[in-house]
KEDREN-270627 format. One line per 5 residues: number of its first residue (from 1); their letters; for each residue z, x, y of C-alpha. Coordinates in Angstrom, 1 decimal, always signed. Example, Ala and Ser with C-alpha at 12.3 -4.5 7.8 and 13.67 -1.06 7.14 Angstrom:
1 = as = +7.8/+12.3/-4.5; +7.1/+13.7/-1.1
***
This chain:
1 = mtspt = -12.2/-1.2/-15.5; -13.7/-5.1/-16.6; -17.5/-4.8/-17.0; -19.2/-6.1/-13.9; -20.5/-9.4/-14.5
6 = pllpp = -24.7/-9.6/-13.9; -25.5/-10.5/-10.5; -29.2/-11.5/-10.8; -30.6/-14.7/-13.0; -31.7/-14.6/-16.4
11 = ltgrs = -35.0/-12.3/-16.7; -37.7/-15.1/-16.5; -41.1/-15.5/-14.4; -38.9/-17.3/-11.8; -37.4/-14.0/-11.0
16 = twfer = -37.7/-11.7/-8.1; -38.8/-8.2/-8.5; -35.8/-6.4/-7.9; -34.0/-9.1/-10.6; -36.9/-8.0/-13.0
21 = lsgra = -36.0/-4.5/-12.6; -32.7/-4.7/-12.7; -32.8/-7.1/-16.1; -34.7/-4.2/-17.7; -32.7/-1.7/-16.5
26 = manpa = -29.6/-3.7/-17.9; -30.5/-5.0/-21.1; -31.0/-1.6/-22.3; -27.4/-0.7/-23.3; -27.8/+3.4/-22.7
31 = tarml = -29.3/+2.6/-19.3; -26.8/+0.7/-18.4; -24.0/+2.9/-19.3; -25.6/+5.4/-17.3; -25.8/+3.0/-14.5
36 = awlap = -21.7/+3.0/-14.9; -21.4/+6.1/-13.7; -24.7/+7.6/-12.0; -24.3/+5.0/-9.0; -21.0/+6.0/-8.0
41 = alvtv = -21.6/+9.7/-8.8; -25.0/+9.7/-6.8; -23.1/+8.1/-3.5; -20.6/+10.1/-3.7; -22.5/+13.2/-4.2
46 = laavl = -24.0/+12.1/-1.4; -21.0/+11.6/+0.6; -19.6/+15.9/-0.2; -23.1/+16.9/+1.3; -23.6/+15.3/+4.7
51 = rlvnl = -20.0/+16.2/+4.9; -20.0/+20.2/+3.8; -23.3/+21.5/+4.8; -22.8/+23.4/+7.9; -19.1/+22.3/+7.9
56 = ahphe = -18.2/+25.9/+9.8; -20.0/+24.9/+12.9; -18.8/+25.4/+15.1; -16.5/+27.9/+14.9; -13.8/+27.5/+17.0
61 = imfde = -11.1/+24.9/+17.8; -12.7/+21.6/+18.8; -10.9/+18.3/+20.5; -6.7/+17.7/+18.8; -8.1/+20.5/+16.0
66 = tyyvk = -5.7/+22.8/+18.4; -2.9/+20.8/+17.7; -3.4/+20.3/+13.7; -5.1/+23.2/+12.7; -2.2/+25.9/+14.2
71 = dswsl = +0.5/+23.1/+13.2; -0.9/+23.2/+9.5; -0.9/+27.3/+9.4; +2.4/+27.7/+10.8; +3.6/+24.7/+8.0
76 = wnlgy = +2.2/+26.9/+5.2; +3.7/+30.2/+6.5; +7.1/+28.9/+7.9; +7.6/+25.2/+6.3; +7.9/+23.9/+9.6
81 = eakwg = +5.2/+23.3/+12.9; +5.9/+26.4/+15.4; +5.1/+27.1/+18.8; +2.4/+29.0/+19.6; +1.6/+31.9/+22.8
86 = ddada = -1.2/+31.6/+25.5; -4.8/+32.2/+23.8; -3.6/+31.0/+20.5; -7.1/+29.1/+20.0; -9.4/+32.0/+19.9
91 = qladg = -7.2/+34.4/+18.2; -7.2/+32.5/+15.2; -10.5/+31.8/+14.9; -10.9/+35.8/+15.1; -8.2/+35.6/+12.3
96 = ddsam = -5.6/+37.1/+14.6; -2.1/+34.5/+14.2; -0.1/+36.9/+15.8; +0.3/+34.6/+18.8; +2.3/+32.3/+15.7
101 = qtags = +6.1/+32.0/+16.9; +9.0/+30.9/+15.0; +10.5/+28.8/+17.1; +10.1/+25.1/+16.1; +7.7/+22.9/+18.1
106 = fvvhp = +7.8/+19.0/+18.8; +5.0/+17.4/+17.1; +4.6/+13.7/+16.6; +2.9/+12.6/+13.2; +4.8/+13.3/+9.6
111 = plgkw = +4.1/+16.8/+8.2; +2.1/+15.4/+5.2; -1.3/+15.4/+6.6; -1.0/+19.2/+7.9; +0.2/+20.5/+4.6
116 = iialg = -3.2/+19.1/+3.2; -5.2/+20.9/+6.0; -3.4/+23.9/+5.0; -4.6/+24.0/+1.8; -7.9/+24.8/+2.7
121 = maaag = -7.0/+27.8/+5.3; -4.7/+29.0/+2.4; -7.9/+29.6/+0.9; -10.2/+30.5/+3.1; -8.1/+32.4/+5.7
126 = pgssf = -6.6/+31.3/+9.1; -10.0/+32.1/+10.4; -12.0/+30.3/+8.3; -13.6/+27.1/+10.5; -14.7/+25.5/+6.6
131 = gwrlt = -11.3/+26.5/+5.4; -9.9/+24.1/+8.0; -12.0/+21.6/+8.1; -12.6/+21.8/+4.0; -9.8/+19.4/+2.5
136 = tallg = -10.9/+16.5/+5.2; -14.2/+16.7/+4.2; -13.3/+16.3/+0.2; -11.2/+13.3/+1.1; -13.8/+11.7/+3.4
141 = sltvl = -15.9/+12.1/-0.1; -13.6/+11.1/-2.1; -12.8/+7.9/+0.1; -16.8/+6.7/-0.7; -15.9/+6.9/-4.3
146 = lvylv = -12.4/+4.6/-3.7; -15.0/+2.8/-1.5; -17.4/+1.7/-4.8; -14.3/+1.1/-7.2; -12.5/-1.2/-4.7
151 = slllt = -15.6/-3.0/-4.3; -16.4/-3.4/-8.2; -13.1/-4.4/-8.8; -13.9/-7.3/-6.0; -17.1/-8.5/-6.6
156 = rsrta = -18.0/-6.6/-10.2; -21.8/-5.7/-8.8; -22.8/-2.4/-8.9; -25.1/-3.2/-6.5; -22.8/-4.7/-4.0
161 = stiag = -20.8/-1.7/-4.6; -23.3/+1.2/-4.2; -24.9/-0.6/-0.9; -20.2/-0.4/+0.2; -20.1/+3.1/-0.8
166 = gllai = -23.7/+4.2/+0.4; -23.3/+2.6/+3.7; -19.5/+4.8/+4.4; -21.3/+7.8/+2.7; -24.3/+7.8/+5.5
171 = dglgi = -22.3/+6.1/+8.6; -21.3/+8.5/+11.4; -17.9/+7.8/+11.8; -17.2/+8.7/+8.5; -18.8/+11.8/+8.4
176 = vmsri = -17.4/+13.0/+11.8; -13.8/+12.3/+11.1; -14.4/+14.1/+7.9; -15.9/+17.2/+9.1; -13.1/+17.9/+11.4
181 = alldg = -9.3/+18.6/+11.1; -7.7/+16.2/+11.9; -5.5/+13.2/+10.5; -7.6/+10.2/+10.8; -9.6/+11.0/+7.5
186 = iltff = -6.6/+11.4/+5.6; -5.0/+8.9/+6.3; -7.9/+6.4/+5.2; -8.2/+8.5/+2.2; -4.4/+7.6/+1.0
191 = imlgv = -4.6/+3.8/+2.3; -7.8/+3.4/+0.5; -6.3/+4.4/-2.5; -3.2/+2.2/-1.8; -5.6/-0.9/-1.7
196 = lfvll = -7.4/+0.3/-4.9; -4.1/+0.4/-7.1; -3.0/-3.0/-5.6; -6.5/-4.4/-6.8; -5.4/-2.7/-10.4
201 = drrrt = -1.8/-4.5/-9.7; -3.3/-7.6/-9.6; -6.1/-7.4/-12.3; -3.1/-6.6/-14.6; -0.4/-9.1/-13.8
206 = lplld = -2.4/-12.0/-13.0; -3.4/-12.8/-16.3; +0.3/-12.5/-17.4; +1.5/-15.4/-15.0; -1.9/-17.4/-15.6
211 = aigtd = -0.8/-17.0/-19.5; +2.2/-19.3/-18.2; +0.2/-22.5/-18.0; -1.7/-22.1/-21.4; -1.1/-24.6/-23.7
216 = dppes = -1.4/-22.5/-26.9; -0.1/-23.3/-30.2; +2.8/-21.0/-31.4; +1.8/-18.8/-34.4; +4.8/-20.1/-36.5
221 = ptqvt = +6.9/-23.8/-36.7; +10.1/-21.2/-36.8; +8.8/-20.3/-33.2; +8.4/-24.1/-32.1; +12.1/-24.6/-30.4
226 = qltrm = +12.2/-21.4/-28.8; +8.7/-21.4/-27.3; +9.1/-25.6/-26.4; +13.0/-24.0/-24.3; +10.7/-21.2/-22.8
231 = aqvar = +8.0/-23.6/-21.8; +10.5/-25.8/-19.8; +11.8/-23.0/-18.1; +8.8/-21.5/-17.0; +7.6/-24.4/-15.3
236 = mtgpv = +10.5/-24.5/-12.8; +10.4/-20.4/-12.8; +8.4/-18.2/-13.6; +8.9/-14.1/-14.8; +9.9/-11.7/-12.8
241 = lwarp = +7.6/-8.6/-13.6; +9.1/-5.3/-13.3; +6.4/-3.5/-16.0; +3.8/-3.0/-12.7; +3.1/+1.0/-13.3
246 = wliaa = -0.1/+0.3/-10.1; +2.4/-1.3/-8.1; +4.2/+1.9/-7.8; +1.4/+4.0/-7.5; -0.1/+1.9/-4.7
251 = gmafg = +3.4/+2.5/-2.8; +3.3/+6.0/-3.2; -0.1/+6.4/-2.0; +1.1/+4.1/+1.2; +3.8/+6.5/+1.0
256 = aatav = +1.5/+8.9/+1.9; -0.5/+7.5/+4.2; +2.6/+6.8/+6.4; +3.7/+10.2/+5.9; -0.1/+11.6/+7.7
261 = kwsgv = +0.7/+8.9/+10.5; +3.2/+6.2/+11.3; +0.3/+3.6/+11.2; +0.0/+3.7/+7.6; +3.1/+1.3/+7.6
266 = yalav = +1.0/-1.3/+8.8; -1.3/-1.2/+5.4; +2.3/-0.6/+3.3; +3.8/-4.1/+5.0; +0.4/-6.0/+4.9
271 = fglyv = -0.5/-5.1/+1.3; +3.0/-5.9/+0.7; +2.6/-9.5/+1.9; -0.9/-9.8/-0.1; +1.0/-8.8/-3.3
276 = vvtda = +3.4/-11.7/-2.5; +0.8/-14.2/-1.5; -0.9/-13.8/-4.6; +2.0/-13.6/-6.8; +2.5/-17.0/-5.2
281 = larrr = -1.0/-18.4/-5.2; -0.6/-17.2/-9.7; +2.7/-19.2/-9.9; +0.9/-22.2/-8.5; -2.0/-22.2/-10.8
286 = agial = +0.6/-21.5/-13.5; +1.7/-25.4/-12.9; +5.2/-23.6/-12.2; +6.9/-26.7/-9.8; +9.0/-23.8/-7.5
291 = wptda = +6.3/-21.3/-7.0; +6.9/-20.6/-3.4; +10.5/-19.5/-4.0; +10.1/-18.5/-7.3; +7.8/-15.8/-5.6
296 = vfrqg = +9.1/-15.0/-2.8; +12.7/-14.6/-3.7; +12.7/-13.8/-6.9; +9.2/-12.0/-7.6; +9.6/-10.7/-4.0
301 = pasfl = +12.6/-8.3/-4.1; +11.2/-6.8/-7.4; +8.2/-6.0/-5.8; +9.8/-4.9/-2.8; +11.5/-2.3/-4.6
306 = llvgp = +8.6/-1.3/-6.3; +6.2/-0.5/-3.7; +8.8/+0.5/-0.7; +11.3/+2.3/-2.7; +8.4/+4.8/-4.1
311 = allty = +6.5/+5.1/-0.5; +9.9/+6.0/+0.9; +10.7/+8.6/-1.8; +7.0/+10.0/-0.5; +7.6/+9.9/+2.8
316 = lmswt = +11.0/+11.5/+2.7; +9.4/+14.3/+0.3; +6.6/+15.1/+3.1; +9.4/+16.8/+5.1; +10.9/+18.6/+2.6
321 = gwllt = +9.4/+21.9/+4.6; +11.2/+20.6/+7.5; +14.4/+19.6/+5.5; +15.0/+22.8/+3.6; +14.7/+25.3/+6.5
326 = aggyd = +16.7/+25.9/+9.5; +14.0/+26.6/+12.1; +12.3/+22.8/+12.4; +12.4/+21.1/+15.8; +15.6/+19.4/+16.1
331 = rqtda = +16.9/+20.8/+12.9; +20.4/+22.0/+13.8; +21.1/+18.7/+16.2; +23.6/+17.3/+12.8; +25.0/+19.3/+10.2
336 = npfia = +23.8/+16.6/+7.8; +19.7/+17.2/+7.6; +19.1/+13.6/+7.1; +21.3/+12.4/+10.4; +19.2/+15.3/+12.4
341 = lwkyh = +15.7/+14.1/+10.7; +16.6/+10.5/+12.0; +17.2/+11.8/+15.5; +14.4/+13.8/+15.6; +12.4/+10.1/+14.0
346 = eaila = +14.1/+8.7/+17.0; +11.9/+11.2/+19.8; +8.7/+10.5/+18.2; +9.2/+7.2/+18.2; +10.2/+7.3/+22.0
351 = fhvgl = +7.1/+9.1/+22.4; +4.6/+6.9/+20.9; +6.2/+4.2/+22.6; +5.4/+6.0/+26.3; +2.0/+7.5/+26.0
356 = asphp = +0.3/+6.2/+28.6; -1.2/+9.3/+29.6; -4.9/+8.8/+30.9; -8.1/+10.4/+28.9; -11.8/+9.8/+29.8
361 = yaspa = -12.3/+8.5/+25.9; -9.3/+6.2/+25.6; -10.8/+2.8/+24.3; -8.2/-0.1/+24.0; -8.4/-2.2/+21.0
366 = wqwpl = -10.2/-4.9/+22.4; -13.3/-2.9/+23.1; -13.4/-1.2/+19.6; -15.5/-4.1/+18.0; -18.5/-3.9/+20.8
371 = llrpt = -18.2/-0.3/+20.8; -18.1/+0.7/+24.3; -16.5/+4.5/+24.1; -16.8/+6.4/+21.0; -15.2/+10.0/+21.5
376 = aiwva = -17.2/+12.9/+22.5; -15.6/+15.5/+19.9; -17.9/+18.6/+21.2; -20.1/+19.4/+23.5; -21.4/+22.2/+24.4
381 = dspap = -24.9/+23.6/+26.4; -27.1/+25.4/+23.6; -28.4/+29.0/+24.0; -30.0/+28.0/+20.5; -34.0/+27.0/+20.6
386 = cgtdh = -35.0/+23.5/+20.4; -38.2/+23.4/+21.9; -37.3/+22.8/+25.9; -35.3/+25.3/+28.4; -32.5/+22.6/+28.2
391 = ciavi = -30.2/+22.2/+25.0; -27.3/+20.6/+24.4; -25.0/+20.3/+21.0; -23.0/+17.1/+20.6; -20.4/+16.0/+18.1
396 = ssvpn = -19.8/+12.3/+18.7; -17.8/+10.0/+16.6; -20.2/+6.6/+17.7; -20.9/+5.2/+14.2; -24.5/+4.2/+12.8
401 = pliwy = -25.2/+1.1/+14.9; -26.2/-1.2/+12.7; -23.6/-0.3/+10.2; -20.9/-1.1/+12.9; -21.9/-4.1/+14.7
406 = agvaa = -23.2/-5.8/+11.2; -19.8/-5.0/+9.8; -18.0/-6.9/+12.5; -20.5/-9.9/+12.3; -19.9/-9.5/+8.7
411 = aayll = -16.1/-9.5/+9.2; -16.6/-13.0/+11.5; -18.7/-14.6/+8.9; -16.0/-13.9/+6.2; -13.3/-15.0/+8.5
416 = yrfvr = -15.7/-18.2/+8.9; -15.5/-19.0/+5.2; -12.4/-18.5/+5.0; -11.4/-20.7/+7.9; -13.9/-23.7/+6.6
421 = amiqr = -12.6/-23.1/+3.1; -8.9/-23.8/+4.4; -10.1/-27.1/+6.4; -11.7/-27.9/+3.3; -9.1/-27.2/+1.0
426 = qpiap = -11.4/-25.3/-1.3; -11.1/-22.0/-3.3; -12.3/-18.4/-1.7; -12.6/-15.7/-4.3; -10.6/-12.7/-3.4
431 = mltfa = -14.3/-10.9/-2.3; -14.4/-12.8/+0.7; -10.9/-12.5/+2.3; -10.0/-9.1/+0.8; -11.4/-6.9/+3.6
436 = lvgli = -9.9/-9.5/+6.2; -6.5/-8.0/+5.1; -7.5/-4.7/+5.4; -9.0/-5.6/+8.8; -5.6/-7.3/+9.7
441 = atyvp = -3.6/-4.1/+8.4; -5.8/-1.6/+10.2; -6.9/-3.2/+13.4; -4.7/-5.8/+14.8; -1.6/-3.9/+15.1
446 = wllvg = -3.5/-1.9/+17.6; -4.1/-4.9/+19.8; -0.2/-4.8/+20.3; +0.2/-2.0/+21.8; -0.5/-2.3/+25.4
451 = nrtif = -1.1/+0.6/+27.7; -0.8/+3.3/+25.0; -4.2/+5.9/+24.9; -5.7/+5.1/+22.0; -9.1/+5.9/+20.9
456 = qfytv = -12.4/+4.5/+19.6; -12.0/+7.1/+16.4; -9.3/+5.5/+15.3; -11.0/+3.1/+13.6; -12.6/+5.4/+10.8
461 = vmvpf = -9.3/+3.7/+8.9; -11.3/+0.1/+9.6; -15.1/+1.3/+8.5; -14.5/+0.9/+4.4; -13.4/-2.6/+5.1
466 = lvial = -16.0/-3.2/+7.2; -18.7/-1.8/+5.0; -17.0/-4.2/+2.4; -17.1/-6.9/+4.6; -21.0/-6.0/+4.7
471 = avalr = -21.9/-5.4/+1.4; -20.5/-9.1/+0.4; -22.2/-10.5/+3.4; -25.3/-9.1/+2.1; -25.0/-10.1/-1.2
476 = elagp = -24.8/-13.8/+0.0; -27.9/-13.1/+2.0; -29.9/-12.0/-1.1; -29.1/-15.1/-2.7; -26.3/-16.9/-5.3
481 = khapl = -28.9/-17.0/-9.1; -29.4/-20.1/-8.7; -30.5/-20.7/-5.3; -34.6/-21.5/-5.1; -37.0/-18.4/-5.7
486 = hrrqa = -38.5/-18.2/-2.2; -34.9/-18.1/-0.8; -33.8/-15.1/-3.0; -37.0/-13.2/-2.3; -36.7/-13.5/+1.5
491 = gqrtv = -33.2/-12.6/+1.2; -33.5/-9.6/-0.9; -36.4/-8.7/+1.2; -34.3/-8.7/+3.8; -31.5/-6.8/+2.6
496 = vvylc = -34.0/-3.9/+1.3; -35.7/-3.7/+5.3; -32.0/-3.8/+6.5; -31.1/-1.2/+4.4; -34.1/+1.3/+5.0
501 = vvvlv = -33.5/+0.7/+8.8; -29.8/+1.6/+8.5; -31.1/+5.1/+6.6; -33.2/+6.2/+9.0; -31.1/+5.4/+12.2
506 = safyy = -28.4/+7.7/+10.3; -31.4/+10.4/+9.9; -31.4/+10.0/+14.0; -28.2/+10.1/+14.7; -27.4/+13.0/+12.3
511 = pvwtg = -28.3/+15.7/+14.8; -25.8/+14.4/+17.1; -23.2/+14.0/+14.4; -23.3/+17.4/+13.5; -23.4/+19.4/+16.3
516 = msvpy = -27.1/+20.5/+15.9; -29.4/+22.0/+19.1; -31.5/+19.5/+20.4; -33.7/+18.8/+23.4; -31.2/+17.2/+26.2
521 = efwli = -33.7/+14.5/+26.3; -33.6/+13.9/+22.2; -29.7/+13.4/+23.0; -29.9/+10.8/+26.0; -32.1/+8.7/+24.0
526 = hnwlp = -29.1/+8.1/+21.4; -26.2/+6.7/+24.2; -27.6/+3.0/+24.0; -24.3/+2.6/+26.2; -23.7/+4.1/+29.4
531 = gwi = -19.8/+4.6/+27.4; -21.3/+6.2/+24.7; -22.3/+9.2/+27.1
***
């Protein structure tokens, strides 16, 4: 990974306290090396602590765990999702899986996420609520590390990257969706893994394309004629790059995301287009005359095969249990298992298209930026002592409001910067646009689903891109190194105050993210909007 460039100006008397502190730290090679691994380690450990402590509470199947816990256990034992008898939730919480049947059950999400949940259940037993949620908590913690690494590749600033990872580590939506056996946290992990691989591919391939436009002299006179001929061809069309291992890895990650929930295919499509566009822009910078058609019609098919081929193979592999057994739902509809799988997918698609059943916590996508209707995952009158006679325990998917609303504002700011740069025909850095690409992949498709029943907690996939956008915006607020001293002082103080308040708000909300027993009045003051109850 490229060594990050300093975010701060040289150490002088015209520096702020933060710049002087950072300058001293980075001036010592040993300290700089320690910070290089200490910062991501700390934010990841913080995320793990907030997600793993008391993970087994409550010891009951809550919300949509009723689908995924039982499906995961039947997958582990039978190779496919099976039906369960009455009162299966309570029995399974006692470690009794006798309600599991052998008849295949109609399920509407691919198997990979449930296989991952099953790993924790296999390790801890079917009656362990800690086991149900273990793998989602671990992947949720690793998602924080992925956000740090993605931010580092974009900004080349360990400060901004630590802020991005830290904000995700303490955000309520990320915490809650890591502490429940649902698919959305697993989906987020694989999407961010694919995003990281796309950036690594960009870092590897763009220098190869940029080198086309250089005029370095040949190594020996005998190469003059050959290199001149190659340069003439290169100026019209660029090379077709097949050696792109990170692009293959990205395809596998996005394929895994799609094998968790079909919405992962949106990320595959959007970041596939991003690869083509960045290829085209690199060829234009290199002076290639036919750069648009060169990127689309020559490099495009190669990139498609390198990205989509592994994604499709990964997706099909996730169905191995269903393909190799005979009891799965619709498995016997055709002698050819792949034709039977295609018919099953037609039934799943029909379900998703027609899903419009009312739900008290349904929230259409246009409401999501406003945070009008978070999902109550679990609510119980608590008998545990809490200092009053009326106690309540709640797990709500409401994010940290200061992170959420500031993230939405930061995304709007980056969009403004992008539009202004386009109008003025100015170059714009990838760190100012990349989060917008991620939000296109994870938010815009939901605006097109009409009346389908969807929920605010789906936005857990958006949160990594919102915190990246927020970290970039805070970096801008802190002031560029050429800004006047008073501007940098004011900006950096504002950022520090904001981050301190964010930490306090997360501490304030942590009891209602983890189901702690609290006084009823204490819970009420967490509901800042009417729809949060």
